[in-house]
Structure formats: structure tokens, C-alpha cells
C-alpha positions in Angstrom: 88.8 106.0 -22.8 92.1 106.3 -21.2 93.8 103.4 -19.8 94.3 103.4 -16.0 97.8 104.0 -14.8 99.3 102.0 -12.1 102.2 102.9 -9.8 104.8 100.5 -8.7 106.7 101.0 -5.5 109.8 99.2 -4.6 111.1 98.7 -1.1 114.6 100.0 -0.2 117.2 97.3 -0.3 115.3 95.3 -2.9 117.4 93.7 -5.6 116.0 96.1 -8.2 117.3 99.4 -6.7 120.8 100.7 -7.1 122.5 102.9 -4.4 122.8 106.7 -4.9 125.8 107.1 -7.2 127.9 109.6 -5.1 127.7 107.2 -2.3 128.9 104.2 -4.2 132.3 103.1 -2.9 133.5 102.0 -6.3 133.1 105.6 -7.8 134.9 107.5 -5.0 138.4 107.6 -6.7 137.0 108.8 -10.1 134.7 111.3 -8.4 137.7 112.8 -6.5 139.8 112.8 -9.7 137.1 114.7 -11.6 136.5 117.0 -8.6 140.2 117.9 -8.6 140.2 118.5 -12.4 137.1 120.7 -12.2 138.5 122.6 -9.2 141.8 123.3 -11.1 139.9 124.2 -14.3 137.7 126.7 -12.4 140.6 128.0 -10.5 142.7 128.6 -13.7 139.7 130.3 -15.4 139.1 132.4 -12.4 142.8 133.3 -12.1 143.2 134.1 -15.8 139.9 135.7 -16.6 138.0 136.9 -13.5 140.8 138.0 -11.2 142.3 140.4 -13.8 138.9 142.0 -14.5 138.1 142.3 -10.8 141.6 143.6 -10.1 141.2 146.2 -13.0 137.9 147.3 -11.6 139.4 147.6 -8.1 142.4 149.5 -9.4 140.2 151.8 -11.4 138.0 152.5 -8.4 141.1 153.1 -6.2 142.5 155.4 -8.8 139.2 157.2 -9.1 138.9 157.5 -5.4 142.4 158.8 -5.0 141.8 161.3 -7.9 138.5 162.3 -6.2 140.3 162.8 -2.9 143.1 164.8 -4.6 140.4 167.0 -6.3 138.6 167.4 -3.0 141.9 168.4 -1.4 142.5 170.9 -4.1 139.0 172.3 -3.9 139.2 172.4 -0.1 142.5 174.4 -0.5 140.8 176.8 -2.9 137.8 177.2 -0.6 140.0 177.9 2.4 141.9 180.5 0.3 138.6 182.0 -0.8 137.4 182.0 2.8 140.7 183.7 4.0 140.3 186.3 1.2 136.7 186.9 2.2 137.6 187.3 5.8 140.5 189.6 4.9 138.1 191.7 2.7 135.6 191.7 5.5 138.2 192.9 8.0 139.4 195.6 5.6 135.8 196.7 5.1 135.2 196.9 8.8 138.5 198.9 9.3 137.4 201.3 6.5 133.9 201.6 8.0 135.5 202.4 11.4 137.8 204.9 9.9 135.0 206.6 8.0 132.9 206.6 11.2 135.7 208.0 13.2 136.4 210.7 10.6 132.8 211.6 10.4 132.5 211.7 14.2 135.5 214.0 14.4 134.3 216.2 11.6 130.8 216.5 13.2 132.3 217.1 16.6 134.5 219.9 15.2 131.5 221.4 13.4 129.4 221.2 16.6 132.2 222.8 18.6 132.3 225.7 16.0 128.6 226.1 16.2 128.6 226.0 20.0 131.4 228.6 20.0 129.4 230.8 17.6 126.3 230.4 19.7 128.2 231.2 22.9 129.6 234.3 21.4 126.2 235.4 20.2 124.7 234.7 23.6 127.5 236.5 25.4 126.8 239.5 23.2 123.1 239.3 23.9 123.8 238.9 27.6 126.1 242.0 27.6 123.4 244.0 25.8 120.8 242.7 28.2 123.0 243.6 31.2 123.5 247.1 29.8 119.8 247.5 29.2 119.1 246.2 32.7 121.7 248.6 34.2 120.2 251.5 32.3 116.7 250.5 33.3 117.9 250.1 36.9 119.6 253.5 37.0 116.5 255.1 35.5 114.3 253.2 38.0 116.6 254.2 40.8 116.3 257.9 39.9 112.6 257.5 39.9 112.7 255.4 43.1 114.6 258.3 44.8 112.0 260.8 43.7 109.1 258.4 44.7 110.8 257.6 48.0 111.4 261.2 48.8 107.7 262.1 48.0 106.5 259.1 50.0 108.7 259.9 53.0 107.6 263.5 52.9 103.9 262.5 52.8 104.4 260.0 55.7 106.1 262.6 57.9 103.4 265.1 57.1 100.7 262.7 57.9 102.2 261.4 61.1 103.4 264.7 62.4 101.1 267.1 60.6 104.2 269.3 59.8 105.7 269.4 56.3 109.3 268.4 56.5 111.9 270.3 54.4 112.6 268.6 51.1 116.4 268.7 51.6 116.2 266.8 55.0 113.8 264.2 53.5 116.2 263.8 50.4 119.3 263.4 52.7 117.5 260.7 54.7 116.4 258.8 51.6 119.9 259.1 50.1 121.3 257.7 53.4 119.0 254.7 53.3 119.6 254.0 49.6 123.4 253.9 50.0 123.2 251.1 52.5 
């Protein structure tokens, strides 16, 4: 079987315990000496090895950033030039479209004016023919009206008076009324 283990405890300040080494007054000067040597050694290593590497990284990054900014400025200039060219092309296209629309409108207006003039001439001719036809029909009707009016007046006189009126007297009376 295993032997039982026993633990020994000592009280602080007992003659068997030594103080914590960093707190011993006799070791302060040597501790400060080695602290200074370690600090200087670490500083020298940092200054010789780490700082150049970090400085190189920072310089590389700043050069890359300035290069990227220069490239961005160049690309921005190109995009602004492209945008200006696009806007100019768009303005030119709008001007051409307006010119084409204006030209087409003027051409269609001229064509409409020619068609209107042709239709007006045709209608004026038809109107003149219609007026001639109406005048001929009116004169034919007027000659018939005179005869009908003469016959009707003679019949009315005969019916009212019982006497047949002479045809020349009835014709003269109808002609007098028609001339008014």
C-alpha cells in the first residue's frame, strides 16, 4: 500500500522561511542593474530589428495608399470625362431629335397645307357647280311657279267672283307680285 503523505505548514516569520526575493533589500541594486541592462537590450533590439520592419510596413502602406489615391483620382478624372462626353452626346442627340421633329413637323404642315388647298379648290369647284345647278333649278322652278301661280290666281278669281279673268291681267298681277 501507499504510504500516507503528511503536509507540513510553517508560520510566516518563522526562522525557516526566507522573504520573497524581489523584496529583499540586499538584492535591490543588482535587480535595478539587471533591469537597466534588460531594458537597454530590449530597446536596442526593438530599435534595430522591430522598428525598421514596422517602419517599412508603414511606409509601404502609405505608399500603397497614396498610389491608390492617385489611381482613384485618375479614374475619377476619367469617369468625369466619360460623364461629360456622355452628357454632350445626350445633348447632341436631343438637339438632333428636336431638329428632326421640327423638320418633320414643318414638312407635314406644308403637306397638310397643300392638301387643304387642293381640297378647298375642289370644294370651291363643286360649290360653283352646285350654285349653277341651284340657279338653273331655281330659274326652271320660277318659270313653273309663274305658270302655276297664274293658273292658281285665275282659278281663285273664277271661284270667288264666278267670272273668268283675262289671262293677261292675271299674268301681269302675278309678275308684279314676283318682282317684289
